C-alpha positions as CSV (number, residue, x, y, z in Angstrom):
1,M,5.0,-19.4,-21.2
2,T,8.7,-19.2,-21.9
3,G,10.8,-18.4,-18.8
4,L,8.2,-19.6,-16.4
5,S,8.8,-22.5,-14.0
6,L,6.6,-25.5,-13.9
7,A,5.1,-24.3,-10.6
8,E,4.3,-20.9,-12.1
9,R,2.7,-22.5,-15.1
10,I,0.5,-24.6,-12.8
11,K,-0.3,-21.5,-10.8
12,I,-1.4,-19.6,-13.9
13,R,-3.6,-22.5,-15.0
14,T,-5.1,-22.7,-11.5
15,L,-5.8,-19.0,-11.4
16,S,-7.3,-19.1,-14.9
17,A,-9.6,-21.9,-14.0
18,E,-10.7,-20.2,-10.8
19,Q,-11.3,-17.0,-12.7
20,A,-13.4,-18.9,-15.2
21,R,-15.4,-20.5,-12.4
22,R,-16.1,-17.2,-10.7
23,S,-17.1,-15.5,-14.0
24,A,-19.5,-18.3,-14.8
25,L,-21.0,-18.2,-11.3
26,T,-21.3,-14.4,-11.6
27,R,-23.1,-14.6,-15.0
28,A,-25.5,-17.2,-13.6
29,L,-26.3,-15.2,-10.5
30,S,-26.8,-12.1,-12.5
31,S,-29.4,-13.7,-14.8
32,P,-33.1,-12.9,-14.2
33,L,-33.7,-16.6,-13.3
34,L,-31.5,-16.4,-10.2
35,R,-31.5,-12.7,-9.2
36,W,-34.5,-13.5,-6.9
37,R,-32.0,-15.0,-4.5
38,Y,-31.0,-11.5,-3.5
39,G,-34.5,-10.2,-3.0
40,S,-36.0,-7.1,-4.5
41,A,-34.1,-4.2,-6.0
42,S,-36.3,-1.8,-4.1
43,A,-34.9,0.2,-1.2
44,D,-37.2,2.5,0.7
45,Q,-34.8,4.0,3.2
46,I,-31.3,4.1,4.7
47,L,-31.7,2.7,8.2
48,I,-28.2,3.6,9.4
49,V,-25.8,6.3,8.3
50,P,-22.3,5.0,9.3
51,Q,-19.7,7.5,10.4
52,E,-17.2,8.7,7.8
53,L,-13.8,8.3,9.4
54,R,-11.6,9.5,6.6
55,A,-10.2,13.0,6.7
56,A,-12.1,15.5,4.6
57,D,-10.8,18.6,2.7
58,P,-13.4,21.4,2.4
59,S,-11.2,23.2,-0.1
60,F,-12.1,20.5,-2.7
61,W,-15.4,22.4,-3.1
62,F,-13.7,25.6,-4.0
63,E,-11.8,23.8,-6.7
64,V,-15.1,22.3,-8.0
65,E,-16.6,25.7,-8.1
66,S,-13.7,26.7,-10.4
67,D,-14.5,23.7,-12.7
68,H,-11.5,21.6,-11.5
69,F,-11.9,18.1,-10.3
70,G,-8.7,16.8,-8.6
71,L,-8.6,13.0,-7.9
72,A,-5.7,10.5,-7.8
73,S,-3.1,13.3,-8.0
74,E,-4.5,14.6,-11.3
75,I,-6.8,17.5,-12.0
76,A,-9.4,17.5,-14.7
77,D,-10.7,20.7,-16.2
78,L,-14.5,20.2,-16.5
79,K,-15.1,23.3,-18.6
80,G,-18.7,23.4,-17.5
81,A,-19.4,19.7,-18.0
82,S,-20.2,17.0,-15.5
83,P,-17.2,15.0,-14.4
84,F,-19.0,11.9,-15.7
85,G,-19.3,13.5,-19.1
86,I,-15.6,14.0,-19.8
87,V,-12.8,11.7,-20.9
88,P,-11.0,10.7,-17.6
89,P,-7.3,11.6,-17.5
90,S,-6.4,8.1,-16.1
91,D,-8.0,4.9,-14.9
92,A,-7.0,5.8,-11.4
93,W,-8.8,9.1,-11.6
94,A,-11.9,7.3,-13.1
95,R,-11.9,4.7,-10.2
96,E,-11.9,7.5,-7.6
97,L,-14.6,9.4,-9.5
98,H,-17.0,6.4,-9.8
99,G,-16.2,5.4,-6.2
100,F,-17.6,8.8,-4.9
101,G,-15.2,8.9,-1.9
102,W,-14.9,12.6,-2.6
103,L,-18.4,13.2,-1.3
104,R,-16.9,13.6,2.1
105,H,-15.1,16.8,0.9
106,L,-18.3,18.3,-0.3
107,A,-20.0,17.4,3.0
108,A,-17.2,19.1,4.9
109,A,-17.8,22.3,3.0
110,E,-21.0,22.6,5.0
111,S,-22.5,24.6,2.1
112,D,-26.0,24.3,0.6
113,D,-24.4,24.7,-2.8
114,A,-22.0,21.9,-2.2
115,S,-24.7,19.6,-1.0
116,A,-26.8,20.5,-4.1
117,A,-23.8,19.8,-6.3
118,A,-23.3,16.4,-4.6
119,R,-26.9,15.4,-5.3
120,Q,-26.7,16.5,-8.9
121,Y,-23.5,14.5,-9.4
122,V,-25.2,11.4,-8.1
123,L,-28.1,12.0,-10.4
124,D,-25.7,12.6,-13.3
125,W,-24.1,9.2,-12.6
126,I,-27.4,7.4,-12.4
127,K,-28.6,8.9,-15.7
128,I,-25.3,8.1,-17.5
129,N,-24.8,4.7,-16.0
130,R,-28.2,3.0,-16.3
131,T,-26.3,-0.1,-17.3
132,P,-22.9,0.4,-15.6
133,R,-19.9,-1.0,-17.6
134,G,-16.2,-0.7,-17.5
135,I,-14.6,0.8,-14.4
136,A,-17.9,1.9,-13.0
137,A,-19.1,-1.7,-12.9
138,E,-16.0,-3.1,-11.2
139,P,-17.1,-4.8,-7.9
140,A,-14.7,-2.8,-5.7
141,V,-15.8,0.4,-7.3
142,I,-19.5,-0.5,-6.8
143,G,-18.6,-1.3,-3.2
144,R,-16.8,2.0,-2.6
145,R,-19.7,3.9,-4.3
146,L,-22.3,2.2,-2.1
147,M,-20.3,2.9,1.1
148,S,-19.9,6.6,0.1
149,W,-23.6,7.1,-0.8
150,I,-24.8,5.4,2.4
151,A,-22.3,7.4,4.6
152,H,-23.6,10.6,3.1
153,A,-27.2,9.7,2.8
154,N,-28.2,12.7,4.9
155,M,-26.6,15.1,2.5
156,L,-28.0,13.3,-0.6
157,L,-31.6,12.6,0.6
158,E,-32.7,15.0,3.3
159,G,-35.0,17.7,2.0
160,T,-35.1,16.4,-1.6
161,D,-38.2,16.0,-3.7
162,A,-39.9,12.6,-4.0
163,K,-38.5,12.0,-7.5
164,T,-34.9,12.6,-6.5
165,Y,-35.3,10.4,-3.4
166,T,-36.8,7.6,-5.3
167,T,-34.2,7.8,-8.1
168,I,-31.3,7.6,-5.7
169,M,-32.8,4.9,-3.5
170,S,-33.7,2.8,-6.5
171,S,-30.2,3.0,-7.7
172,V,-28.8,2.0,-4.3
173,G,-31.1,-1.1,-4.2
174,E,-30.1,-2.1,-7.7
175,Q,-26.4,-1.7,-7.0
176,V,-26.7,-3.9,-3.9
177,L,-28.2,-6.6,-6.0
178,V,-25.5,-6.3,-8.6
179,L,-22.7,-6.4,-6.0
180,N,-24.3,-9.5,-4.5
181,A,-24.0,-11.2,-7.8
182,T,-20.6,-9.9,-8.9
183,W,-18.3,-9.6,-5.9
184,R,-16.7,-12.9,-6.8
185,N,-15.3,-11.3,-9.9
186,A,-13.2,-8.8,-7.9
187,P,-9.5,-9.4,-8.1
188,D,-8.0,-11.2,-5.2
189,G,-6.8,-9.1,-2.2
190,V,-8.0,-5.6,-1.3
191,P,-10.6,-5.2,-4.2
192,R,-12.4,-8.4,-3.0
193,M,-12.3,-7.3,0.6
194,V,-13.7,-3.9,-0.2
195,S,-16.5,-5.5,-2.2
196,L,-17.5,-7.7,0.7
197,I,-17.3,-5.0,3.4
198,A,-19.5,-2.8,1.3
199,L,-22.0,-5.7,0.7
200,V,-22.3,-6.4,4.5
201,L,-22.6,-2.7,5.3
202,A,-25.3,-2.2,2.6
203,D,-27.3,-5.3,3.8
204,L,-27.2,-3.7,7.3
205,A,-28.0,-0.2,6.3
206,V,-30.5,-0.5,3.5
207,S,-34.0,-1.5,4.3
208,G,-35.2,-4.8,3.0
209,H,-31.8,-6.5,2.6
210,D,-31.5,-8.3,5.9
211,R,-32.2,-11.6,4.4
212,Q,-28.9,-11.7,2.5
213,I,-26.6,-10.6,5.4
214,A,-25.7,-14.1,6.6
215,D,-24.1,-15.2,3.3
216,A,-22.3,-11.9,2.9
217,E,-21.0,-12.0,6.5
218,A,-19.7,-15.6,6.1
219,A,-17.9,-14.6,2.9
220,L,-16.3,-11.6,4.6
221,V,-15.2,-13.6,7.6
222,S,-13.6,-16.1,5.3
223,E,-11.7,-13.3,3.4
224,L,-10.5,-11.7,6.7
225,K,-9.1,-15.0,7.9
226,R,-7.4,-15.6,4.6
227,Q,-6.0,-12.1,3.8
228,I,-4.9,-10.9,7.3
229,L,-1.8,-12.7,8.7
230,D,-1.2,-13.7,12.3
231,D,0.9,-10.6,13.0
232,G,-1.7,-8.3,11.5
233,G,-0.1,-7.7,8.1
234,H,-1.8,-8.2,4.8
235,V,-1.0,-11.0,2.4
236,S,0.1,-8.5,-0.2
237,R,2.8,-7.3,2.2
238,N,1.7,-3.7,1.6
239,P,1.4,-2.1,5.1
240,S,-0.6,0.9,3.8
241,V,-3.7,-1.1,2.7
242,L,-4.3,-1.8,6.4
243,A,-5.1,1.8,7.2
244,D,-7.9,1.9,4.6
245,L,-9.1,-1.5,5.8
246,V,-9.5,-0.3,9.4
247,L,-11.3,2.8,8.3
248,D,-13.8,0.6,6.5
249,L,-14.2,-2.1,9.3
250,L,-14.7,0.3,12.2
251,P,-17.9,1.8,10.8
252,L,-19.1,-1.7,9.9
253,G,-18.8,-2.8,13.5
254,Q,-20.8,0.3,14.5
255,C,-23.6,-0.7,12.0
256,F,-23.9,-4.2,13.5
257,Q,-24.3,-2.6,17.0
258,A,-26.8,0.0,15.7
259,R,-29.0,-2.8,14.3
260,G,-28.8,-4.8,17.5
261,R,-26.7,-7.5,16.0
262,Q,-23.5,-9.1,17.2
263,A,-20.6,-8.3,14.8
264,P,-18.4,-11.2,13.9
265,E,-15.5,-11.3,16.3
266,E,-13.1,-11.4,13.4
267,V,-14.0,-7.7,12.6
268,A,-12.7,-6.4,15.9
269,D,-9.8,-8.8,16.0
270,V,-8.6,-7.8,12.6
271,C,-8.8,-4.1,13.5
272,K,-6.8,-4.6,16.7
273,K,-4.1,-6.7,14.9
274,A,-3.9,-4.3,11.9
275,L,-3.5,-1.3,14.2
276,A,-0.7,-2.9,16.1
277,F,1.0,-3.9,12.9
278,L,0.7,-0.3,11.6
279,R,2.4,0.9,14.7
280,F,5.2,-1.7,14.2
281,M,5.8,-0.4,10.7
282,R,5.8,3.3,11.5
283,L,9.2,5.0,11.5
284,G,10.3,7.9,13.7
285,D,8.9,10.5,11.3
286,G,5.4,9.1,11.8
287,M,5.1,7.5,8.4
288,L,5.0,3.9,7.3
289,A,8.2,2.4,6.0
290,R,8.2,2.4,2.2
291,F,8.0,-1.3,1.3
292,N,5.9,-3.2,-1.2
293,G,3.5,-0.6,-2.5
294,V,3.6,2.1,0.2
295,S,3.2,5.4,-1.5
296,T,2.4,9.0,-0.5
297,G,0.6,9.6,2.8
298,S,0.6,11.9,5.8
299,P,1.8,11.4,9.3
300,A,-1.4,13.1,10.5
301,G,-3.6,10.6,8.5
302,L,-1.8,7.6,10.0
303,A,-1.9,9.1,13.5
304,T,-5.7,9.5,13.0
305,V,-6.0,5.8,12.1
306,L,-3.9,4.7,15.1
307,G,-5.9,7.0,17.3
308,Y,-8.8,4.6,17.0
309,S,-6.9,2.1,19.1
310,A,-7.6,4.2,22.2
311,G,-4.2,3.2,23.5
312,E,-5.1,-0.4,23.9
313,L,-2.8,-2.0,21.4
314,D,-0.6,-4.9,22.3
315,A,2.9,-4.3,21.1
316,V,4.0,-6.4,18.1
317,G,7.3,-7.9,19.0
318,S,8.0,-9.2,15.5
319,A,6.4,-9.4,12.1
320,D,7.7,-12.8,10.9
321,A,4.5,-13.7,9.1
322,S,4.7,-10.5,7.1
323,G,8.4,-10.6,6.7
324,Y,9.6,-7.4,8.4
325,A,12.1,-6.7,11.2
326,R,12.4,-3.7,13.4
327,L,15.5,-2.5,15.2
328,E,15.1,0.4,17.7
329,R,17.6,1.9,20.0
330,G,17.7,5.4,21.5
331,E,16.0,7.7,18.9
332,T,17.0,5.6,15.9
333,V,14.6,3.2,14.2
334,I,15.4,0.7,11.4
335,I,12.9,-1.4,9.6
336,A,14.0,-4.1,7.2
337,D,12.4,-6.3,4.5
338,T,13.0,-9.9,5.5
339,G,10.3,-11.6,3.5
340,T,9.7,-13.3,0.2
341,P,7.3,-11.8,-2.3
342,P,3.6,-12.6,-1.8
343,A,1.6,-15.0,-4.0
344,L,1.4,-13.9,-7.7
345,E,-2.3,-12.9,-7.4
346,V,-1.5,-10.2,-4.8
347,A,2.0,-9.3,-6.0
348,T,1.2,-6.5,-8.5
349,E,2.7,-3.8,-6.2
350,A,5.4,-5.9,-4.5
351,Q,8.9,-4.7,-4.8
352,A,12.3,-6.3,-5.2
353,G,13.7,-5.1,-1.9
354,A,14.9,-8.2,-0.2
355,L,17.0,-7.3,2.9
356,S,16.6,-3.5,2.2
357,F,16.0,-1.2,5.1
358,E,14.9,2.3,6.0
359,M,16.2,4.4,9.0
360,T,15.0,7.4,10.9
361,S,17.0,9.3,13.6
362,R,15.3,11.8,15.9
363,A,12.2,11.7,13.7
364,R,14.2,12.5,10.6
365,L,14.4,10.3,7.6
366,I,17.9,9.3,6.7
367,F,18.0,6.2,4.6
368,V,14.9,5.6,2.5
369,N,13.7,3.3,-0.3
370,G,12.3,4.9,-3.4
371,G,8.8,4.0,-2.4
372,F,5.9,3.4,-4.8
373,P,4.9,6.3,-7.2
374,G,1.5,7.9,-6.9
375,P,-1.2,7.1,-9.5
376,A,-0.3,10.1,-11.6
377,D,3.3,8.8,-12.0
378,S,2.6,5.2,-12.7
379,T,5.1,5.2,-15.6
380,W,7.8,5.0,-12.9
381,N,6.4,1.9,-11.3
382,S,8.9,-0.6,-12.8
383,V,11.8,1.6,-11.9
384,A,10.6,2.0,-8.3
385,R,10.0,-1.7,-7.9
386,A,13.6,-2.6,-9.0
387,T,16.3,-3.6,-6.4
388,A,18.4,-0.5,-7.4
389,S,15.7,1.7,-5.9
390,H,16.1,0.1,-2.5
391,N,18.8,0.2,0.2
392,T,20.3,-3.2,-0.5
393,L,22.8,-5.0,-2.8
394,C,22.1,-5.2,-6.5
395,L,24.2,-7.8,-8.4
396,A,25.1,-7.5,-12.1
397,E,22.6,-4.6,-12.5
398,T,19.7,-7.0,-12.1
399,S,17.0,-7.2,-9.5
400,S,16.7,-9.9,-6.9
401,S,13.0,-10.4,-8.0
402,R,11.7,-10.6,-11.6
403,L,8.6,-9.1,-13.1
404,V,6.4,-11.9,-14.5
405,R,5.3,-10.8,-17.9
406,H,2.4,-13.1,-19.0
407,A,-0.7,-11.6,-20.7
408,K,-3.2,-14.0,-19.2
409,L,-1.7,-13.7,-15.7
410,E,-1.7,-9.9,-15.9
411,N,-5.3,-9.9,-17.0
412,I,-6.3,-12.1,-14.0
413,V,-4.4,-10.2,-11.3
414,G,-4.7,-6.7,-12.8
415,G,-1.0,-5.9,-13.1
416,L,2.5,-7.2,-13.3
417,P,3.4,-9.5,-10.4
418,I,6.9,-10.3,-9.3
419,R,8.5,-13.6,-8.3
420,G,11.6,-14.5,-6.2
421,P,13.6,-14.7,-4.1
422,D,12.3,-18.2,-3.0
423,M,14.1,-18.0,0.3
424,V,14.7,-15.0,2.6
425,A,16.0,-16.0,6.1
426,A,16.5,-13.5,9.0
427,R,17.2,-13.5,12.7
428,L,16.9,-10.6,15.1
429,S,19.0,-10.7,18.3
430,D,20.3,-8.6,21.1
431,E,24.1,-8.6,21.6
432,G,24.9,-6.8,24.8
433,G,22.3,-4.1,24.2
434,K,23.0,-3.9,20.5
435,A,20.2,-4.9,18.1
436,V,21.5,-7.2,15.4
437,L,19.7,-8.4,12.3
438,A,21.3,-11.2,10.3
439,G,19.7,-12.3,7.0
440,S,20.2,-13.9,3.6
441,H,18.3,-14.4,0.3
442,D,18.7,-16.5,-2.8
443,G,17.5,-14.0,-5.3
444,Y,20.7,-14.4,-7.3
445,A,21.4,-18.1,-6.7
446,Q,19.7,-19.5,-9.7
447,R,21.2,-17.0,-12.2
448,F,24.6,-16.5,-10.7
449,G,25.1,-19.1,-8.1
450,L,25.6,-16.5,-5.3
451,M,23.7,-15.7,-2.1
452,H,23.5,-12.3,-0.5
453,F,24.2,-12.3,3.2
454,R,23.6,-9.1,5.3
455,R,24.2,-8.2,8.9
456,I,23.0,-4.9,10.4
457,G,23.9,-3.8,14.0
458,L,22.4,-0.8,15.8
459,S,24.3,0.4,18.9
460,Q,22.7,0.6,22.3
461,N,22.2,4.4,22.2
462,G,21.3,4.4,18.5
463,D,24.2,6.5,17.2
464,T,26.1,3.8,15.3
465,V,24.9,1.5,12.5
466,E,27.3,-1.2,11.3
467,G,26.7,-3.4,8.3
468,I,28.3,-6.3,6.5
469,D,27.2,-7.4,3.0
470,R,28.6,-10.7,1.7
471,L,28.3,-12.5,-1.6
472,E,29.2,-16.2,-1.6
473,P,27.8,-19.5,-2.9
474,P,25.3,-21.4,-0.7
475,Q,28.0,-23.9,0.1
476,G,31.6,-24.6,-0.8
477,R,33.6,-22.2,-2.9
478,L,32.9,-20.7,-6.3
479,R,35.1,-19.0,-8.9
480,L,33.0,-17.2,-11.5
481,K,34.1,-17.4,-15.2
482,A,33.9,-13.6,-15.2
483,D,33.7,-11.0,-12.5
484,L,30.2,-9.6,-11.8
485,P,29.7,-6.0,-10.8
486,Y,27.7,-5.2,-7.7
487,A,26.3,-2.0,-6.2
488,I,25.1,-1.5,-2.6
489,H,22.7,1.4,-2.6
490,F,22.0,3.7,0.3
491,H,19.3,6.2,-0.8
492,L,19.1,9.4,1.2
493,H,15.9,11.3,1.8
494,P,15.8,14.5,-0.4
495,D,16.1,16.7,2.7
496,C,19.6,15.3,3.4
497,R,22.8,16.4,1.8
498,C,25.9,14.3,1.3
499,E,29.6,15.4,1.0
500,R,32.8,13.6,0.3
501,L,35.5,13.5,3.0
502,P,39.2,13.6,2.3
503,Q,39.9,10.0,3.4
504,R,39.1,7.2,1.0
505,G,35.7,5.5,1.3
506,A,34.2,8.2,3.5
507,C,31.5,10.8,3.3
508,R,29.1,12.6,5.6
509,I,25.4,13.0,5.6
510,L,24.0,16.3,6.7
511,V,20.5,16.4,8.0
512,N,18.4,19.5,8.2
513,D,18.0,19.4,12.0
514,G,21.8,19.5,12.6
515,Q,22.5,15.8,12.7
516,V,25.7,14.7,10.9
517,W,26.3,11.0,10.1
518,T,29.7,10.0,9.0
519,F,29.6,7.0,6.6
520,T,32.6,4.9,5.8
521,A,33.1,1.7,3.8
522,E,35.7,-1.0,3.3
523,G,35.9,-3.5,0.4
524,A,34.2,-1.3,-2.3
525,D,34.5,2.0,-4.0
526,L,32.3,4.7,-2.4
527,T,30.5,7.0,-4.8
528,I,27.8,9.7,-4.4
529,E,25.2,9.5,-7.2
530,D,21.9,10.9,-8.2
531,G,18.7,9.1,-7.1
532,L,15.0,9.5,-7.1
533,Y,12.4,9.5,-4.3
534,F,9.1,8.5,-5.7
535,V,6.6,9.1,-2.9
536,D,6.6,12.9,-2.7
537,S,3.1,14.3,-3.2
538,A,4.3,16.5,-6.1
539,G,5.8,13.5,-7.9
540,P,9.3,11.9,-8.2
541,R,11.8,14.1,-6.4
542,P,15.6,14.2,-7.0
543,S,17.7,12.9,-4.3
544,V,21.3,11.5,-3.8
545,Q,22.5,8.1,-2.8
546,I,25.7,6.6,-1.5
547,V,26.7,3.6,-3.7
548,L,29.3,1.1,-2.9
549,R,30.6,-0.4,-6.1
550,G,32.8,-3.3,-6.9
551,A,33.1,-6.6,-8.7
552,T,33.0,-10.1,-7.3
553,F,34.8,-13.2,-8.5
554,G,32.5,-15.4,-6.4
555,E,33.1,-14.3,-2.8
556,S,33.1,-10.7,-1.6
557,E,32.7,-9.0,1.7
558,I,31.9,-5.3,2.1
559,R,31.8,-3.5,5.5
560,W,30.1,-0.2,6.1
561,R,29.5,2.0,9.1
562,A,27.4,5.2,9.9
563,V,28.1,7.1,13.0
564,G,25.9,10.0,14.1
565,T,26.7,13.2,15.9
566,F,23.9,15.4,17.1
567,A,23.9,19.2,17.4
568,T,22.4,21.0,20.4
569,D,18.8,22.1,20.2
570,G,19.8,25.7,19.5
571,L,21.8,25.0,16.4
572,P,20.1,26.4,13.3
573,P,19.2,24.0,10.5
574,L,21.5,23.5,7.5
575,P,20.7,25.6,4.5
576,T,18.8,23.6,1.8
577,K,20.5,22.7,-1.4
578,G,20.0,25.5,-3.8
C-alpha cells in the first residue's frame, strides 16, 4: 500500500470487508437451501410491458442483415455466426450484447424478419448461457437484459409456439431469482442502481413475483437516497448517468400505476431533481458539460430526456452538493468544476479538472475539456482524465488529482479511482450585473506547498470573460528551492480556429458562425499548441489549445481576457481548416 494515506488504507480495508460480506451473503442466498425465499423460478406471463423510452435506430437491422453487429462504438463481423458465438471485440461490446438494449432497434425496424431474428438471438443466448458466467452473469447486465426482454415481450412472445414461449419465460423467471440473490454483488453506484431498478420492475411485470417486491422496493429507495444528492446530481459527479437513470425510473413508475400500486415517492422525486440538474449542466449547444465521465452524446437525445419534464422543472440555482457552478449572461454560458472527487468506490471515471470550465457562446462551443473517450477508445482514458486535458492550471506537468493504483481496490470498484484535491472552495456572486466565480483548490499543496486560486468574471452582456489565476502558499510567503513550470490550458472545440496576433500575448479565436474572440494574457507566455478532443463519435479528434506557460518561484499571478465580437446573421461561416 505504498503511497496511500492512512485514511485510504482504512477505506480499502473497509471496502474489502464489505465486498467479502456481500459475496458471502450472495453465495448463501444463491444456495438451494435459501433460494425458496424468492419463490419459484416459474413465470407464466408478462403482466405489464413497460414503455421503451430510449431512441431506436431502425438502420441497425440493415447492418445485422449484412452480418455486422455494432455495439459500444465497435462493429463485429459475425460471418454467419450468432453474436453470442464469436469472441467479443471488447468487454464494453460484450456488456451491451448480453444486456440486449439493442432489441429496441430491431423492434423499430417493424419487420417480421427482424422480430424473428430477435427471438432467435434470445433463444441462442438461453442455449449458450444455461449457467451464465462472466460478463453475462454480472448483476447490472442481468438487470439490463431483464428490462430489455420485458419491454419487448410483445415482439419476443406474441405468435410464438408453445416451446419458444416456455423457454423464454422460464429463463426470465430464473434470471429474476438470480438477480434477487446477486444484486448485492454489483459494484457501487450505477451498476447497483440498475440491478435494483430491474429487480423491482421484474417483480411488478412478471407473474408470480409480487411477494418479493417489498424487499426490492426498500433496497431501491435506500440506494436512491444514498446515490442522488440534494441538488439532483449523482454521487459519482458524472452528469450523464442521470439521463439513463431517468429513462429507467419513468417506466418503473408507470408499472406501479398499471398494477394499481403506489410508487415510492422517491422515484418521482429523483426524476424531477435529476431532470432539473441535467438542465443546469446543459451548455448552449444542447449538450452536457464534459466533466467527470461525460462522453459522446447527442443534443436530440438529451432534449428527449428533458422533454419528459413537461416544462414543470424547478430551476436549479446552484449545484453545490455536486460541485458545479454556472455563469450565464446574454448568450454565453460557462460551467465550472468546483468540487472534490467523489468517494473512491465511485471515482473510476472522475477526472482531475478542479476549477476547469467550459464555455458556449450563441450555441457554439468555444472552450471545452477533452471529455471522456468512448468505449472503443478506452486506451486514452488516463490521458483524458489528466489535468492537462482540462481548461485549468497544471503545475509541474502533474495533475491536481492522482490515480490510485492498488490491485485490490481496482478489483473492488472495477477501475482506477482518483484522489484529491481534498479541498475545493468556490463562491459565485453578482458584481454589478457581472457574474463572478472565485475558487481555490489544494491539489498541489501537499506536493509543492502551493494553492491554485482562480477568478472568472462574465460581463453583463456575455461578450467578455476575464480571468485571474494565482499560485501562492495557503498562508504567508514561500520561496521554492527551484522554479516550477506551470501551464494554463484553454482547449478549443475542433470547429474553432486560432491565429496569433501581432501584439505579444494575443491571439484570436475564429468560430464557424462568424464569432471572433480576441484572447489576451499577461504574466505568462502565450502559445498555440495541438490538443485532442476525446468525445467525438468517430474517436479522438485533433484540436488546438491556447496555453499560457511560465515558471513560478512560489507566487505567481496570470491575467487573461477573452472579448467576443459577433458578425451579422448574413455573414457566411468561416472556411474549415483544410
